[in-house]
C-alpha positions as CSV (number, residue, x, y, z in Angstrom):
1,M,215.2,16.4,136.6
2,H,212.3,17.2,134.4
3,G,211.5,16.8,130.7
4,L,213.1,14.9,127.9
5,Y,215.6,12.1,128.9
6,L,217.6,11.3,125.7
7,V,219.1,7.9,125.3
8,T,221.6,7.2,122.6
9,P,221.2,4.4,120.0
10,D,223.9,1.7,119.5
11,W,225.6,3.4,116.6
12,N,229.3,2.5,116.0
13,A,229.9,5.6,114.0
14,T,231.0,8.2,116.6
15,D,230.9,11.1,114.2
16,R,227.3,10.4,113.3
17,L,226.4,9.9,117.0
18,L,227.9,13.2,118.0
19,A,226.3,15.1,115.1
20,V,222.8,13.9,115.8
21,T,223.2,14.3,119.5
22,G,224.4,17.9,119.0
23,Q,221.3,18.7,116.9
24,A,219.2,17.4,119.8
25,L,221.1,19.4,122.5
26,R,220.8,22.6,120.4
27,A,217.1,22.2,120.0
28,G,216.2,22.6,123.6
29,P,217.0,21.9,127.2
30,I,217.5,18.2,127.7
31,A,217.0,16.8,131.2
32,L,219.6,14.0,130.9
33,L,221.6,12.3,128.2
34,Q,222.3,8.6,128.7
35,Y,225.0,6.8,126.7
36,R,223.8,3.3,125.9
37,H,225.6,0.9,123.6
38,K,225.4,-2.7,124.8
39,E,227.5,-4.1,122.0
40,A,230.4,-1.7,121.8
41,T,233.9,-2.8,122.5
42,P,235.5,-1.3,125.7
43,A,237.6,1.0,123.5
44,L,234.7,2.3,121.4
45,R,232.6,2.7,124.5
46,R,235.2,4.8,126.2
47,E,235.8,6.9,123.0
48,Q,232.1,7.6,122.5
49,A,231.3,8.2,126.2
50,S,234.2,10.7,126.5
51,A,233.2,12.6,123.4
52,L,229.5,12.7,124.5
53,L,230.5,13.9,127.9
54,A,232.5,16.8,126.3
55,L,229.5,17.6,124.2
56,C,227.1,17.6,127.1
57,R,229.4,19.9,129.1
58,R,229.1,22.5,126.3
59,Y,225.3,22.5,126.7
60,H,225.2,22.0,130.5
61,V,223.4,18.7,130.2
62,P,224.0,16.0,132.8
63,F,225.6,12.9,131.2
64,I,225.2,9.4,132.5
65,V,226.4,6.0,131.3
66,N,224.2,2.9,131.0
67,D,225.4,0.0,133.2
68,F,229.1,0.7,133.3
69,A,229.9,2.2,136.7
70,D,233.7,1.7,136.1
71,L,233.5,3.9,133.0
72,C,231.4,6.5,134.8
73,A,234.1,6.7,137.4
74,E,236.9,6.7,134.9
75,I,235.7,9.6,132.8
76,D,233.9,11.4,135.7
77,A,230.5,11.2,134.1
78,D,227.6,12.7,136.1
79,G,226.2,9.3,136.9
80,V,225.1,5.8,135.8
81,H,221.8,4.0,135.0
82,L,221.4,0.5,136.3
83,G,219.2,-2.2,134.8
84,G,217.7,-5.1,136.6
85,A,220.7,-7.3,136.0
86,D,223.3,-4.7,136.8
87,A,225.1,-3.9,140.1
88,Q,222.8,-3.0,142.9
89,V,222.0,0.6,143.6
90,A,223.4,0.6,147.2
91,E,226.7,-0.9,146.0
92,V,227.1,1.7,143.2
93,R,226.1,4.5,145.4
94,A,228.7,3.6,148.0
95,R,231.3,3.4,145.3
96,L,230.5,6.6,143.3
97,G,229.5,8.8,146.2
98,R,226.5,10.8,147.0
99,D,226.9,13.4,144.3
100,K,226.5,11.1,141.3
101,I,223.2,10.5,139.6
102,I,222.1,6.9,139.9
103,G,219.0,5.7,138.0
104,A,217.3,2.4,138.3
105,S,215.2,0.4,135.9
106,C,212.1,-0.8,137.8
107,Y,210.0,-2.2,134.9
108,G,206.4,-2.5,136.1
109,E,207.3,-3.2,139.7
110,L,206.6,-0.6,142.4
111,P,208.4,-2.7,145.1
112,R,211.6,-2.6,143.0
113,A,211.2,1.2,142.8
114,L,210.7,1.5,146.5
115,D,213.8,-0.6,147.2
116,A,215.9,1.5,144.7
117,Q,214.7,4.7,146.3
118,Q,215.7,3.4,149.8
119,A,219.1,2.3,148.4
120,G,219.9,5.8,147.2
121,A,218.6,6.0,143.6
122,S,218.3,9.5,142.1
123,Y,215.4,8.5,139.9
124,V,213.4,5.4,139.0
125,A,212.4,4.3,135.5
126,F,209.2,2.4,134.7
127,G,208.5,0.6,131.4
128,G,208.1,-0.7,128.8
129,F,204.7,0.9,128.3
130,Y,204.7,0.5,124.5
131,P,206.6,-1.6,122.0
132,S,210.1,-0.3,121.3
133,K,212.0,-0.3,118.0
134,V,215.3,-0.6,120.0
135,K,214.8,-2.8,123.1
136,K,213.0,-6.1,123.2
137,Y,210.8,-6.7,126.3
138,A,207.4,-7.6,127.4
139,V,205.1,-4.6,127.2
140,T,203.5,-5.2,130.5
141,T,203.8,-2.0,132.5
142,P,200.4,-0.6,133.5
143,V,199.9,3.1,133.3
144,E,198.4,3.0,136.8
145,I,201.8,2.4,138.3
146,L,202.4,6.2,137.9
147,D,199.5,6.9,140.1
148,Q,201.0,4.5,142.7
149,A,204.4,6.1,142.3
150,R,203.0,9.6,142.9
151,A,201.9,8.5,146.3
152,A,204.9,6.4,147.3
153,I,208.0,7.6,145.4
154,R,209.8,10.8,146.3
155,V,212.5,10.7,143.6
156,P,211.7,11.6,139.9
157,T,210.0,9.0,137.7
158,V,211.0,8.2,134.2
159,V,208.8,6.4,131.6
160,I,210.5,4.3,128.9
161,G,209.6,2.0,126.0
162,G,208.4,3.1,122.6
163,M,207.9,6.7,123.6
164,T,206.6,9.3,121.1
165,P,205.3,12.8,122.0
166,H,201.8,11.5,121.3
167,N,201.8,8.3,123.5
168,A,203.9,9.9,126.2
169,A,201.3,12.6,126.8
170,P,199.0,10.6,129.1
171,L,202.0,9.4,131.1
172,V,203.2,12.9,131.7
173,A,199.6,13.8,132.7
174,R,199.8,11.0,135.3
175,G,203.0,12.6,136.8
176,A,206.0,11.2,134.9
177,H,208.8,13.6,135.5
178,M,210.9,12.5,132.4
179,V,210.2,10.8,129.2
180,A,213.1,8.6,127.8
181,A,213.4,8.5,124.0
182,I,215.8,6.9,121.6
183,S,214.5,6.3,118.1
184,S,211.7,9.0,118.2
185,V,214.6,11.5,118.3
186,Y,217.6,9.8,116.6
187,Q,215.6,8.4,113.7
188,A,213.3,11.5,113.3
189,E,213.2,13.4,110.0
190,S,213.8,16.5,112.0
191,V,215.7,15.9,115.2
192,A,215.0,19.4,116.4
193,A,211.3,19.2,115.8
194,A,211.1,15.9,117.7
195,V,212.9,17.4,120.7
196,R,210.6,20.4,120.7
197,D,207.5,18.1,120.5
198,F,208.7,16.2,123.6
199,L,209.5,19.4,125.4
200,S,206.0,20.7,124.6
201,L,204.6,18.0,126.9
202,Y,206.0,19.9,129.8
203,T,205.0,23.4,128.8
204,K,201.2,22.9,128.3
């Protein structure tokens, strides 16, 4: 797991969501695609997740679901991402098995990341580092946490929160394995160009 980690916006229009996601997947190799829609109805969530899973299969991109382990199991997605208020990593790992990807939000807390790693997380995510157009949170994660993670964390690290190719660059330089982006890709004038700009961080 290395490179651009694409996270979907909370769009209700499935056709639009699939069209823009398809542009991104065609533009370059995406490390992971996460479906995230906190406000969707269960029916819409299942519809969109199933359609995105089929799209990801065409491009050989791992597909994970935010929060909903039940949905992950139901449609046989590649994994799930868990936030701080979601089910514990060990519980979900026991339920989904060892082959599924399980990510954990660790905010700016290295002890939380160490616990998640011990419990069986496939990767840990730190942030927010910058203000986000999508998620509301305190921007309190210090960049130095990536230096600490390099010494203590064996699984891949993800950086989240207001990511652009420009402001993600110093975090990649500090060892971030993946950069998670939503609006910088989905709201870009050119989706393909935005994807290529993120990917260039890992080819310099």
